[in-house]
C-alpha positions in Angstrom: 188.2 155.5 23.0 187.7 152.2 24.8 190.4 151.2 27.3 191.9 147.8 26.9 191.1 145.7 30.1 193.3 142.8 29.2 193.0 139.3 27.7 191.5 136.3 29.5 190.6 132.8 28.7 187.1 133.1 30.1 184.9 136.1 30.7 181.8 135.6 32.8 179.2 138.3 32.6 177.2 138.5 35.9 178.2 137.5 39.4 174.9 135.9 40.3 173.7 132.5 41.4 175.4 130.7 38.4 178.1 133.3 37.6 179.9 133.0 41.0 179.9 129.3 40.6 181.5 129.6 37.2 184.1 132.0 38.4 185.1 129.7 41.1 185.2 126.4 39.1 186.8 127.8 36.0 189.7 129.4 38.0 190.2 126.6 40.5 193.0 124.8 38.6 195.0 128.0 38.3 195.6 127.3 34.5 192.9 129.6 33.2 192.7 133.4 33.5 189.1 134.3 34.3 187.3 137.7 34.4 184.1 138.1 36.3 182.1 141.3 35.6 179.2 142.4 37.8 176.9 145.4 37.3 176.3 145.8 41.0 178.6 146.5 43.9 179.9 144.5 46.8 177.6 142.6 49.2 178.5 144.6 52.3 175.0 145.7 53.4 174.1 144.0 56.7 170.6 143.2 55.6 172.0 141.0 52.8 173.4 138.7 55.5 170.6 138.7 58.0 168.0 136.4 56.5 164.9 138.4 57.3 166.6 141.4 55.7 165.5 140.2 52.2 162.3 142.2 52.9 164.4 145.4 53.1 165.9 144.9 49.7 162.7 145.0 47.6 163.1 148.7 47.1 166.8 149.1 47.5 168.2 150.4 44.2 171.8 149.9 45.3 171.3 146.1 45.3 168.2 145.5 43.2 167.5 146.3 39.5 163.9 147.3 40.6 162.4 146.1 37.3 158.7 146.1 36.7 156.7 144.2 34.1 154.8 145.9 31.3 151.1 146.3 32.0 149.7 142.7 32.2 146.6 142.1 30.0 145.1 139.3 32.2 145.8 141.3 35.5 143.8 144.4 34.6 146.8 146.2 33.2 148.7 146.1 36.5 152.5 146.2 36.4 154.1 143.5 38.5 157.4 144.1 40.4 160.3 142.0 39.1 163.2 142.4 41.6 166.5 141.0 40.6 169.8 141.1 42.4 172.3 143.8 41.3 175.1 142.9 43.7 177.8 140.3 44.2 175.8 137.0 44.5 173.0 138.4 42.3 169.6 137.3 43.3 171.1 134.7 45.7 172.0 137.8 47.8 168.5 139.3 47.9 166.2 136.3 47.6 164.1 134.5 50.2 166.8 131.9 50.8 164.6 128.8 50.3 166.5 125.7 49.1 164.2 123.8 46.7 165.6 121.8 43.7 162.4 121.0 41.9 161.1 117.6 41.1 163.2 114.8 39.6 160.5 114.7 36.9 161.3 118.3 35.9 164.8 117.3 34.8 163.7 114.1 33.2 161.3 116.2 31.2 164.2 118.4 30.1 165.9 115.2 28.8 162.7 114.1 27.2 162.7 117.3 25.2 166.0 116.3 23.7 168.5 117.8 26.1 171.1 115.0 26.6 172.8 115.1 29.9 170.0 116.9 31.8 168.0 114.1 33.4 167.7 114.0 37.1 170.3 111.2 37.2 172.6 113.5 35.2 172.2 116.6 37.3 172.0 115.0 40.8 175.8 114.8 41.2 176.0 118.6 40.6 173.4 119.3 43.2 175.3 117.1 45.7 178.7 118.6 44.8 177.3 122.1 45.5 175.7 121.2 48.8 176.9 121.4 52.3 173.9 119.8 53.9 173.5 120.3 57.7 171.8 116.9 58.0 174.7 115.0 56.5 175.3 113.1 53.2 173.1 110.5 51.7 172.3 109.3 48.1 170.4 112.6 47.4 172.5 115.1 49.5 176.1 116.1 49.8 178.4 117.7 52.4 181.5 119.8 52.0 180.2 121.8 49.1 180.3 125.6 48.8 176.5 126.1 49.3 175.5 125.8 52.9 171.9 124.3 53.4 170.4 124.4 56.9 167.2 123.7 58.8 165.2 126.6 60.3 166.6 127.7 63.6 163.7 126.4 65.6 160.1 125.4 65.2 157.2 127.8 65.7 153.7 127.0 67.0 152.0 128.6 64.0 154.1 126.5 61.6 153.3 123.4 63.6 149.6 124.2 63.4 149.9 124.7 59.7 151.6 121.4 59.1 149.1 119.6 61.3 146.3 121.3 59.3 147.8 119.9 56.1 147.7 116.5 57.6 144.1 116.9 58.7 143.3 117.9 55.2 144.7 114.6 53.9 148.2 115.6 52.9 151.4 113.9 54.2 154.1 115.5 56.4 157.6 115.6 54.9 160.9 116.4 56.4 162.7 117.0 53.1 161.2 118.7 50.0 164.4 117.6 48.2 164.0 114.0 49.1 162.7 111.0 47.2 159.3 112.7 46.9 158.5 116.4 47.0 154.9 116.0 48.1 153.9 117.0 51.6 154.0 119.7 54.2 156.9 120.7 56.4 159.6 123.3 57.2 161.7 124.7 54.4 165.5 124.5 54.4 167.4 127.6 53.8 170.7 128.6 52.2 172.1 129.8 55.5 175.0 128.9 57.8 174.7 129.6 61.6 171.9 132.1 61.0 173.6 134.0 58.1 172.7 134.1 54.4 174.9 131.9 52.4 174.8 133.4 48.9 177.0 132.2 46.0 179.1 135.3 46.6 179.8 134.0 50.1 180.0 130.3 49.3 181.8 130.3 45.9 183.3 133.7 45.2 184.8 134.9 48.5 187.6 132.3 48.7 188.1 132.3 44.9 188.9 136.0 44.8 192.2 135.2 46.5 193.4 133.5 43.3 195.9 135.3 41.1 194.2 134.1 37.9 190.7 135.5 38.8 189.9 139.1 38.2 186.6 140.6 39.5 185.2 143.9 38.3 182.2 145.3 40.2 179.9 148.3 39.3 180.6 147.6 35.7 177.7 147.3 33.2 178.5 145.0 30.2 177.1 146.8 27.1 177.8 144.3 24.4 179.5 141.1 23.3 182.2 141.6 20.7 182.2 139.2 17.7 184.4 138.3 14.8 181.9 136.7 12.4 180.1 134.2 14.6 182.8 133.9 17.2 182.6 135.8 20.5 186.0 137.4 21.1 185.3 139.6 24.1 183.0 142.1 25.8 182.6 145.9 26.2 181.7 147.3 29.6 181.3 150.7 31.2 182.8 151.4 34.6 183.1 154.9 36.2 181.9 156.5 33.0 184.7 154.9 30.9 184.4 152.2 28.3 186.6 149.2 28.6 187.2 146.2 26.3 188.2 142.8 27.6 189.3 140.0 25.2 188.3 136.3 25.6 190.7 133.7 24.2 188.4 130.8 24.8 184.8 131.8 25.7 182.4 134.4 26.9 179.8 133.0 29.3 176.7 135.1 29.8 175.2 134.7 33.3 173.0 137.8 33.7 169.8 135.9 34.5 166.4 135.6 32.8 166.1 139.3 32.1 169.7 140.6 31.5 171.1 137.7 29.5 168.6 138.1 26.6 168.9 141.9 26.9 172.7 141.7 26.4 172.4 139.3 23.5 169.9 141.5 21.8 172.1 144.6 22.4 174.9 142.7 20.8 172.9 141.9 17.7 171.7 138.4 18.6 167.9 138.2 18.7 164.8 138.9 16.7 166.0 140.8 13.6 163.0 143.0 13.4 163.4 144.1 17.0 167.1 144.8 16.6 166.7 146.8 13.4 163.9 148.8 15.1 166.5 150.1 17.6 169.3 150.6 15.1 171.3 147.5 16.1 173.2 145.6 13.4 172.0 142.0 13.2 174.6 139.4 13.8 172.1 136.6 14.0 168.3 136.5 13.6 167.3 134.4 16.6 163.6 134.9 17.5 164.0 132.7 20.6 166.3 135.2 22.4 163.9 136.8 24.9 161.0 134.5 24.1 159.4 131.8 26.3 159.6 133.7 29.6 158.1 131.7 32.4 157.5 132.6 36.0 155.5 131.4 39.0 152.5 133.5 39.9 151.0 133.5 43.4 147.9 134.5 45.3 148.4 135.5 49.0 145.8 135.1 51.7 146.2 137.3 54.8 145.0 136.3 58.3 144.5 138.2 61.6 146.1 136.1 64.3 144.4 135.5 67.6 147.7 135.5 69.5 150.6 138.1 69.4 153.2 135.6 68.2 153.9 136.9 64.7 156.6 138.9 63.1 154.1 141.8 62.9 154.2 141.9 66.7 157.9 141.9 66.9 158.3 144.7 64.3 155.6 146.9 65.8 157.1 146.8 69.3 160.4 148.6 70.2 161.0 146.1 72.9 160.2 143.2 70.6 162.7 144.4 68.0 165.4 144.7 70.7 164.6 141.3 72.0 164.7 139.8 68.6 168.0 141.5 67.8 169.6 140.2 71.0 168.3 136.7 70.4 169.8 136.7 67.0 173.1 138.2 68.1 173.5 135.8 71.0 171.9 132.6 69.7 171.3 133.0 66.0 167.7 132.1 66.5 164.3 133.8 66.2 162.5 135.8 63.6 165.6 137.4 62.1 166.7 134.0 60.8 163.4 133.5 58.8 163.4 133.3 55.0 160.5 134.0 52.6 158.6 131.0 53.9 159.0 129.3 57.3 156.9 126.3 56.5 155.0 125.2 53.3 154.1 122.4 51.2 153.8 120.8 47.7 150.4 119.3 46.8 148.3 117.9 44.0 145.1 119.7 43.2 143.9 116.4 41.6 144.9 113.1 43.4 145.3 111.5 40.0 148.3 113.6 39.2 151.7 112.1 39.2 153.4 114.9 41.1 152.4 118.1 43.0 151.2 121.0 40.8 151.0 123.7 43.5 153.3 125.1 46.2 152.1 126.7 49.5 154.2 129.2 51.4 153.3 129.8 55.1 154.8 133.1 56.4 154.7 134.6 59.9 153.8 138.2 58.9 151.0 139.9 57.0 151.0 143.0 54.7 148.8 144.4 52.0 151.3 143.5 49.3 154.9 142.3 48.8 157.5 144.7 50.3 154.9 146.9 52.0 154.6 147.9 55.7 153.5 145.1 58.0 150.0 145.2 59.5 149.7 146.8 62.9 148.0 143.7 64.3 149.1 140.1 64.8 149.0 138.5 61.4 150.3 135.9 59.0 149.8 134.9 55.4 149.7 131.8 53.3 150.2 131.8 49.5 149.7 129.4 46.6 151.4 129.3 43.3 151.1 127.0 40.3 154.3 125.0 39.7 154.2 124.4 36.0 152.7 127.4 34.2 151.8 127.2 30.6 151.7 131.0 30.1 154.7 132.3 28.0 156.0 135.9 27.9 158.9 137.9 26.5 161.9 140.1 27.4 162.7 142.6 24.7 165.0 145.7 24.7 163.2 149.1 24.5 166.2 150.9 22.9 169.9 150.5 22.1 170.8 152.0 25.5 172.2 149.3 27.7 171.2 151.2 30.8 167.5 151.2 30.0 165.5 148.4 31.5 164.1 145.9 29.0 160.3 145.4 28.4 159.4 142.4 30.7 156.0 140.8 29.7 155.4 137.6 31.6 151.8 137.2 30.4 150.6 135.8 33.7 147.4 133.7 33.6 147.2 134.0 29.8 146.9 130.2 29.5 143.5 128.8 30.6 145.2 125.8 32.4 147.0 128.3 34.6 143.8 130.0 35.6 142.2 126.6 36.4 145.1 125.5 38.6 145.3 128.8 40.4 141.6 128.5 41.4 142.0 124.9 42.4 145.1 125.8 44.4 143.2 128.6 46.2 140.4 126.2 47.1 143.0 123.7 48.4 144.6 126.4 50.5 141.2 127.4 52.0 140.6 123.7 52.8 143.9 123.6 54.7 143.4 126.9 56.5 139.9 125.8 57.6 141.2 122.7 59.6 140.8 122.5 63.4 144.6 122.7 64.0 144.6 126.3 62.9 141.3 127.3 64.3 142.6 128.7 67.6 145.0 131.0 65.7 142.8 132.4 63.0 140.6 135.3 64.1 139.7 136.4 60.6 140.6 135.9 57.0 141.4 139.4 55.9 142.0 138.8 52.2 140.4 137.5 50.0 137.8 137.5 52.8 134.8 135.3 53.6 132.6 136.9 50.8 135.0 135.6 48.1 133.9 131.9 47.6 133.1 131.1 44.0 135.7 130.0 41.4 135.0 133.2 39.4 135.5 135.4 42.4 138.7 133.7 43.4 140.1 134.1 39.9 139.2 137.7 39.9 141.0 138.1 43.3 144.1 136.4 41.8 144.0 138.8 38.9 143.6 141.8 41.0 146.0 141.0 43.9 148.3 138.2 42.7 152.0 138.7 42.1 155.2 137.0 41.1 157.1 134.5 43.2 160.3 135.9 41.6 161.2 132.8 39.5 161.7 134.0 35.9 163.3 131.5 33.5 163.6 130.2 30.0 164.4 133.4 27.9 167.5 131.7 26.3 165.9 128.3 26.3 167.9 125.1 25.8 166.8 122.8 23.1 167.2 121.5 19.6 164.1 123.2 17.9 164.3 126.3 15.8 163.5 128.7 18.6 166.0 127.2 21.1 168.9 129.6 21.9 171.5 127.2 23.4 172.2 123.5 22.9 172.6 120.9 25.6 176.1 122.1 26.3 174.8 125.7 26.7 176.5 126.9 23.5 174.6 129.6 21.7 173.5 127.9 18.6 175.4 129.0 15.5 178.2 130.6 17.5 181.6 129.6 18.8 183.1 130.9 22.0 179.7 131.9 23.5 177.5 130.2 26.1 174.7 131.2 28.4 174.5 129.6 31.9 171.8 130.8 34.3 168.0 130.5 34.8 167.4 131.7 31.2 168.5 128.3 29.8 165.8 126.2 31.6 163.6 124.5 29.0 160.8 124.8 31.5 160.7 126.4 34.9 161.4 123.9 37.7 158.6 122.9 40.2 159.6 125.2 43.0 162.1 127.9 43.9 164.8 128.4 41.2 168.0 129.3 43.0 169.2 125.8 43.7 168.8 124.8 40.1 170.7 127.9 39.0 173.6 126.9 41.2 173.4 123.4 39.7 173.5 124.9 36.2 176.6 126.8 37.1 178.3 123.7 38.4 177.3 121.6 35.3 178.2 124.4 32.9 181.7 124.7 34.4 182.3 121.0 33.9 181.2 121.1 30.3 183.3 124.2 29.5 186.5 122.6 31.0 185.8 119.2 29.4 185.3 120.9 26.0 188.6 122.9 26.5 190.5 119.7 27.3 189.1 117.9 24.3 190.0 120.8 22.0 193.6 120.9 23.5 193.9 117.1 23.0 192.8 117.4 19.4 195.3 120.2 18.7 198.1 118.2 20.3 197.2 115.1 18.2 
């Protein structure tokens, strides 16, 4: 027997980058009862809050869903890791902390696809409202918002050399990847405050949890959405082995992310009918777009042996180095422990005729054979390249009716010919940057791909054999007005009442850069639309 967990106005499923925003904004007035349900636990692990600690969370099952893709046809059948946050703050609690919004043209393209209210002019106020920008407010940035955005704690000689090398290769320097133009090389800004991670759990949820009208349930797996006809009326979830039912008087908002949101909809009978019947699930609505159009950024990483012992490898491989770094962090909030998944980087055009950059470079002060693996025993650093606007499309599909079983994640990396072409062009561009005089004194050897890999064909084979995700899955509950679109421009699931999706899964196309900032914006905009629709409905009833 299911236990009744109460009745609420709004139920938000998933306390991630968007879900924490929704919980805060929907409960802010005190007029609405809000329930936030999170499958993971509290964000108490110290490595969540120390920026460099993201590397320790890649294999931590307490805070990470530890998903893997299905064997990828274009990658020699390799399975690619797909980490996602399973903790308060979701992936904003385990990600690499980079604050990148994407290009203004990304959002204008969303509007061009028919999504009214999603042009850059439309979404900029929500980016600004969210932001507490260390540099102060201007026409593109805000202060006083819940999401702290800060500069790196200090420059580094290797990063300075990388930026200078980009300039020597003919690319501009920029101080703001979220400014009027994204193009150029520079230091990344991070979602930190005084050297500490500033997740949405920290920025949005911590203060909101004091409100009497917000209930938060952790370590609770939502198993299905409850419907009366085509109206969502609540959810079922499991906590401590017991099944609970919570009722929603107004709306259920699904914010589980690009993997878990389509999974939950499919488990609830909303998705491709053939798939649902295959697993014995009653079909509420045949919606082929649920779990379709998966997009992600794919990267190739180049490792270098450094000629000087000034890298994170050197710090981690020395007991004294670790002690010194810990003391510097504790006393000054500076040094390697404040670094995110990218210290410096850049956005560049592989063809000067392009209107906007089509590749992103990350410059990182450590080296390893693969993501999450032990650092090399020698001084080392790496640089990676990813294509910003992939054309490859994949899927997320349940494997059974068991909510605890991971879905089948199939990104289909490099399945589009254009993606393969841009990856090769990006690797050639990266080689051109790394070969400039500014970096010459620091590079002792290119370890991978290595000097023997020079032709386009060999570089593509290297990308297929060694490339990996940049952890930016999107678009599996895509917004639009076509027959495969899952939500409309107000994020309402098409054909339903009382049901929305608000997270990375609604993006019509993946933004040109890291996705967390855009997810926060989606949470901000969604909360405004939900409250506006509720007010309009109340006014209509009163009239």
